C-alpha positions in Angstrom: 70.5 -80.1 -60.6 74.2 -80.4 -59.1 77.1 -78.6 -61.3 80.3 -78.7 -59.6 83.0 -75.8 -61.1 87.2 -77.1 -60.5 89.3 -74.1 -60.0 92.4 -74.4 -62.1 94.9 -77.1 -60.8 98.2 -78.3 -61.1 97.7 -81.6 -64.1 100.9 -83.5 -62.2 98.7 -83.5 -59.2 95.4 -85.1 -60.7 93.8 -88.5 -60.0 91.2 -88.9 -61.3 90.8 -90.9 -64.6 88.3 -89.1 -66.2 90.2 -85.5 -65.7 93.5 -86.9 -66.2 91.8 -87.9 -69.8 91.0 -84.8 -70.6 94.7 -83.1 -69.8 96.1 -85.4 -71.7 93.0 -85.0 -74.8 93.6 -81.2 -73.8 97.8 -81.5 -74.4 97.2 -83.2 -78.0 95.1 -81.0 -79.0 97.1 -77.7 -78.6 99.7 -79.5 -79.5 98.2 -80.4 -83.3 96.4 -76.8 -83.4 99.7 -75.3 -82.7 101.1 -77.8 -85.5 98.6 -76.6 -88.1 98.9 -73.1 -87.6 102.1 -74.0 -89.0 100.8 -75.2 -92.5 97.9 -73.3 -95.1 94.8 -72.6 -93.3 92.7 -69.6 -92.7 92.4 -69.9 -88.5 94.2 -66.5 -87.5 92.8 -64.7 -91.5 89.1 -66.2 -91.4 88.2 -68.1 -88.2 89.9 -66.0 -85.7 90.4 -62.3 -87.6 88.7 -60.5 -84.7 90.8 -61.7 -81.8 93.7 -63.4 -83.1 92.8 -65.9 -79.5 92.5 -69.4 -79.8 90.6 -71.0 -77.5 90.8 -74.8 -76.7 87.4 -76.8 -75.4 87.7 -81.0 -74.4 84.0 -82.0 -73.6 84.0 -85.2 -71.4 80.3 -87.5 -71.9 79.7 -90.3 -70.6 76.2 -92.6 -70.8 75.5 -94.5 -68.3 74.8 -97.3 -71.0 78.3 -97.4 -72.1 81.8 -98.2 -70.6 83.9 -95.9 -71.9 83.8 -91.9 -72.2 84.5 -90.4 -75.1 86.0 -87.1 -75.7 84.8 -84.4 -78.1 86.9 -81.1 -79.8 86.2 -77.3 -79.7 87.5 -74.7 -81.4 85.7 -70.8 -80.8 85.2 -69.1 -83.9 85.0 -65.1 -84.3 84.7 -64.3 -87.3 82.7 -60.8 -88.1 79.7 -61.9 -89.2 76.0 -60.5 -88.3 75.3 -64.1 -85.8 78.7 -63.2 -83.6 81.2 -65.2 -82.3 81.1 -69.1 -81.4 82.9 -69.8 -77.8 85.1 -73.0 -77.7 82.9 -74.5 -75.1 79.7 -73.9 -76.5 81.3 -75.1 -80.0 82.0 -78.5 -78.0 79.0 -78.9 -77.0 77.6 -78.8 -80.6 79.8 -80.6 -81.5 79.2 -83.5 -79.0 75.3 -82.7 -79.8 75.5 -83.0 -83.4 77.6 -86.7 -83.7 74.9 -88.1 -80.6 71.5 -86.4 -81.6 70.0 -88.5 -77.9 72.7 -86.7 -75.9 71.3 -85.5 -72.8 72.4 -82.8 -70.4 73.6 -85.4 -67.8 76.0 -87.1 -70.0 78.5 -83.9 -69.9 80.6 -84.9 -67.7 83.8 -82.7 -67.9 84.8 -79.4 -69.8 88.2 -77.9 -70.3 88.8 -74.7 -71.7 92.5 -73.8 -72.6 93.6 -70.2 -74.4 96.5 -70.5 -76.6 98.5 -67.3 -77.7 99.7 -67.6 -81.2 103.4 -67.4 -81.6 104.7 -65.0 -82.6 105.8 -64.9 -86.7 108.8 -63.5 -88.2 109.0 -61.8 -90.7 110.9 -63.9 -93.7 113.5 -61.6 -94.9 112.5 -59.0 -96.3 113.7 -58.2 -100.3 117.2 -55.9 -100.7 118.9 -54.0 -103.4 122.3 -53.8 -102.2 121.6 -52.0 -98.4 117.8 -50.8 -99.3 115.5 -53.0 -98.0 111.3 -52.3 -99.3 110.0 -50.5 -96.0 112.2 -47.7 -96.3 111.6 -43.6 -97.9 112.7 -42.2 -100.5 114.9 -40.1 -99.3 116.2 -43.1 -97.6 116.3 -45.3 -101.0 118.1 -42.2 -102.5 120.6 -41.8 -100.1 122.0 -45.0 -100.4 121.3 -44.7 -104.2 124.3 -42.2 -104.0 126.2 -44.8 -102.0 125.2 -48.1 -103.7 123.9 -48.6 -107.0 124.9 -52.5 -107.3 121.2 -54.3 -107.8 121.6 -57.4 -106.5 119.5 -59.5 -109.3 116.7 -58.2 -108.3 114.1 -57.2 -111.5 110.6 -55.6 -109.2 112.6 -53.2 -107.8 111.5 -49.3 -108.5 112.8 -46.2 -106.8 
């Protein structure tokens, strides 16, 4: 059985049409993945709670009886479970097999893998009481209370 491994390459210089398809799909997958992080989901809190390092995979499958290749997507899942983690490559192959139980190994033509750094979260502006924030020590609170007794409409502060 022959297999070729190609090192990372510049996407702009790729001439092969199947590789271009995989690159385009990976770019779209990355964009959709990053956009999904802005919404309400469990990616960071559950699916990637161990490493917080998402990895995306795109698999190109081409069967001899089909004229067009099929692209599948997968991502790693690293939850704290007794069964361990699932890498993106294994996940995308499982997805392809679940979609087509008749899939053969020789139909798997290409897999691309991309590690995606999670966007840095900027904390929402923390609630303040005059010059005080919730994250200050008691000594800091007491010194500020002496200087500034203004309560800016906050009802949930206890000093």
